[in-house]
C-alpha positions in Angstrom: 10.0 -20.6 -15.2 7.3 -20.4 -12.5 3.7 -19.7 -13.7 0.1 -19.7 -12.4 -3.1 -20.5 -14.2 -5.7 -17.8 -13.5 -9.1 -17.9 -15.2 -7.7 -20.1 -17.9 -4.7 -17.7 -18.6 -1.1 -18.6 -17.8 0.6 -15.9 -15.7 4.4 -16.2 -15.8 6.6 -14.9 -13.0 7.8 -12.3 -12.4 4.7 -10.3 -13.1 5.6 -7.0 -14.9 3.9 -3.7 -14.7 5.0 -1.6 -17.7 3.1 1.6 -17.1 1.3 2.9 -14.0 0.5 6.2 -12.3 0.6 6.3 -8.5 -0.4 8.7 -5.7 0.1 8.1 -2.0 -0.3 9.7 1.4 1.6 8.5 4.4 0.4 9.2 7.9 1.8 8.9 11.4 -0.9 6.9 13.3 -1.2 5.5 16.8 0.9 2.3 17.0 -1.5 0.6 19.5 -4.4 1.2 17.1 -2.4 -0.1 14.1 -1.5 -3.2 16.1 -5.2 -3.7 16.8 -6.0 -3.5 13.1 -3.3 -6.0 12.3 -4.1 -8.4 15.1 -5.2 -11.1 12.6 -1.6 -11.3 11.3 1.6 -12.4 13.0 3.5 -9.2 12.1 4.2 -6.1 14.2 4.2 -2.5 13.0 7.5 -0.5 12.9 7.5 2.4 15.3 8.9 5.4 13.3 8.5 7.4 16.5 7.7 6.2 20.0 4.1 5.1 19.9 3.7 6.0 16.3 3.4 3.8 13.2 3.3 4.6 9.5 0.2 4.0 7.4 0.1 4.7 3.7 -3.0 5.2 1.6 -2.2 4.7 -2.1 -4.2 4.8 -5.4 -2.9 3.4 -8.7 -3.9 3.4 -12.3 -2.4 0.4 -14.1 -2.3 1.2 -17.8 -0.3 -1.7 -19.0 0.5 -4.8 -17.0 0.5 -8.6 -17.1 -2.7 -8.5 -15.2 -4.4 -6.1 -17.6 -5.5 -2.5 -17.0 -7.3 -1.6 -13.8 -7.5 0.8 -10.8 -6.4 -0.1 -7.3 -6.5 1.4 -3.8 -4.3 0.2 -1.0 -4.0 0.5 2.8 -0.5 -0.5 3.9 1.5 -0.4 7.2 5.3 -0.4 7.6 6.1 -3.6 9.6 9.1 -5.4 11.0 10.4 -8.6 9.3 9.0 -11.7 11.1 11.2 -12.7 14.0 12.9 -9.3 14.5 11.1 -8.6 17.8 10.2 -5.2 19.1 13.3 -3.4 20.3 12.7 -0.5 22.7 12.5 3.1 21.3 14.2 5.9 23.1 13.0 9.0 21.2 12.7 10.2 17.7 16.3 9.7 16.7 16.2 6.1 18.0 13.1 5.4 16.0 14.9 6.5 12.8 18.0 4.4 13.7 15.7 1.5 14.4 14.1 1.7 10.9 17.5 1.6 9.3 19.1 -1.1 11.5 16.3 -3.6 11.5 14.8 -3.1 8.1 11.1 -2.8 7.4 8.5 -3.9 4.9 5.1 -3.0 3.7 2.2 -5.0 5.1 -0.8 -4.9 2.6 -3.9 -4.7 4.8 -6.5 -4.0 2.2 -6.2 -3.8 -1.6 -9.5 -3.2 -3.5 -9.4 -3.3 -7.3 -12.1 -2.8 -10.0 -11.4 -5.8 -12.2 -12.0 -9.5 -11.5 -8.9 -11.0 -13.2 -6.4 -9.0 -11.1 -8.4 -9.7 -8.0 -8.2 -13.5 -8.5 -4.5 -13.3 -9.5 -3.6 -11.2 -6.5 -5.4 -13.5 -4.0 -4.2 -16.7 -5.6 -0.6 -15.9 -6.3 0.5 -13.5 -3.5 -2.3 -13.7 -0.9 -3.0 -10.0 -1.4 -6.3 -9.0 0.2 -7.9 -7.9 -3.1 -11.6 -7.5 -3.5 -13.9 -5.7 -5.9 -14.8 -2.1 -5.3 -15.8 1.1 -7.2 -12.6 3.2 -7.7 -13.0 6.5 -9.4 -9.6 8.0 -10.1 -9.2 11.5 -11.4 -5.6 12.0 -12.4 -5.7 14.5 -15.3 -6.1 17.6 -13.2 -3.5 19.3 -11.0 -5.1 17.8 -7.9 -5.2 14.0 -7.9 -8.3 12.4 -6.5 -9.7 9.0 -5.6 -13.3 8.3 -4.6 -13.6 4.8 -3.3 -16.9 3.0 -2.7 -17.5 -0.6 -1.6 -20.9 -2.3 -1.5 -22.6 1.0 -2.4 -21.1 2.8 0.6 -18.5 5.6 0.6 -15.1 4.5 2.0 -13.2 7.7 1.4 -12.6 10.6 -0.8 -8.9 11.4 -1.0 -7.4 14.4 -2.7 -3.6 14.8 -3.2 -1.8 17.9 -4.3 1.5 17.0 -5.9 4.7 18.6 -4.5 8.1 19.5 -6.0 10.0 17.3 -8.4 12.4 14.8 -6.6 14.7 12.1 -7.9 13.0 8.8 -8.3 15.3 5.9 -7.6 14.6 2.2 -8.2 13.6 0.5 -4.9 13.3 -3.1 -3.9 11.3 -4.0 -0.8 9.3 -6.8 0.8 5.5 -6.8 0.6 3.8 -8.9 3.3 0.3 -10.3 3.2 -1.8 -12.5 5.4 -4.8 -14.4 3.8 -6.6 -17.6 4.9 -4.2 -18.1 7.8 -1.0 -17.9 5.6 1.6 -15.1 5.8 3.5 -14.5 2.6 6.5 -12.3 1.7 6.9 -11.0 -1.9 9.9 -9.2 -3.3 8.7 -6.1 -5.1 10.8 -3.8 -7.3 9.6 -0.3 -8.3 11.2 2.1 -10.9 9.4 5.5 -10.6 9.7 8.5 -13.0 8.1 11.9 -12.8 8.1 11.8 -9.0 6.9 14.7 -6.8 6.8 14.9 -3.0 5.9 17.3 -0.3 5.1 17.4 3.4 1.3 17.3 4.0 -0.6 17.7 0.7 -3.6 15.5 1.3 -7.2 16.1 2.1 -9.3 13.1 3.2 -13.0 12.6 3.8 -14.1 9.3 5.4 -17.4 7.7 4.6 -19.5 5.2 6.6 -17.9 1.9 5.5 -16.3 -0.3 8.1 -12.8 0.4 6.6 -13.5 4.1 7.1 -14.2 3.3 10.8 -10.9 1.5 11.0 -9.1 4.5 9.5 -10.8 6.9 11.9 -9.7 4.7 14.9 -6.1 5.2 13.6 -6.6 9.0 14.0 -7.7 9.9 10.5 -8.5 12.4 9.0 -5.4 14.3 10.0 -2.5 16.0 8.2 -0.4 13.7 6.2 3.2 13.3 7.1 4.0 13.4 3.4 2.5 12.8 -0.1 4.2 11.3 -3.2 3.1 11.0 -6.8 4.7 9.4 -9.8 3.4 9.9 -13.4 5.1 6.7 -14.7 6.0 3.6 -12.7 7.2 0.2 -13.7 7.2 -2.7 -11.3 8.1 -6.4 -10.9 6.4 -8.9 -8.5 8.2 -12.2 -7.8 6.8 -15.4 -6.5 5.9 -15.2 -2.8 7.5 -17.1 0.0 5.3 -18.6 2.7 6.4 -17.8 6.2 
């Protein structure tokens, strides 16, 4: 069984998350701006609509996991699998068909956390771009809120209003990362419960951090395409594959 030594602790694969709460907002952003943001990687965004890419902002409270308890924020883009090329899009319906026909994965562009052990594990095992930040999550009220600061500067203040109950089905997808010149693919399984979703439902205020500037160049703040919350989420992360 594969394992990794992190700060003197043995982490056995797959890494299991037994209890987490998650809130996310997905936005349609300019594909050319998203490609500029991801220029350091060898992956290309998926165009859900002609000239439009999908960017998801997500905040998570990990209550019980193999990497301890911690808070996390993520910036992710839907991308094509490596080597799939960029087929032409011919309207909205073609964009949806393209997503289904060619598959897609989540490229993890930025993943701040508030604990050192999970930061080192994430960077060492999967090449996830984890770094330490101040992540204030307020999940007990009807409106879910994340206030994120890095190096004493506000990155963003994101407020999400949960929608109507929907069926939460187990999902397996590929998470891509690019760190220190290496691209990795990690198989990631999620089993959500207590899921709610709705069109829109997010209010975002950007700060003066460089990541906030990146988000503004994508077109934020704007109305979210949709928001999703889950009160209980279990997850499994396998060993990565270098591409």
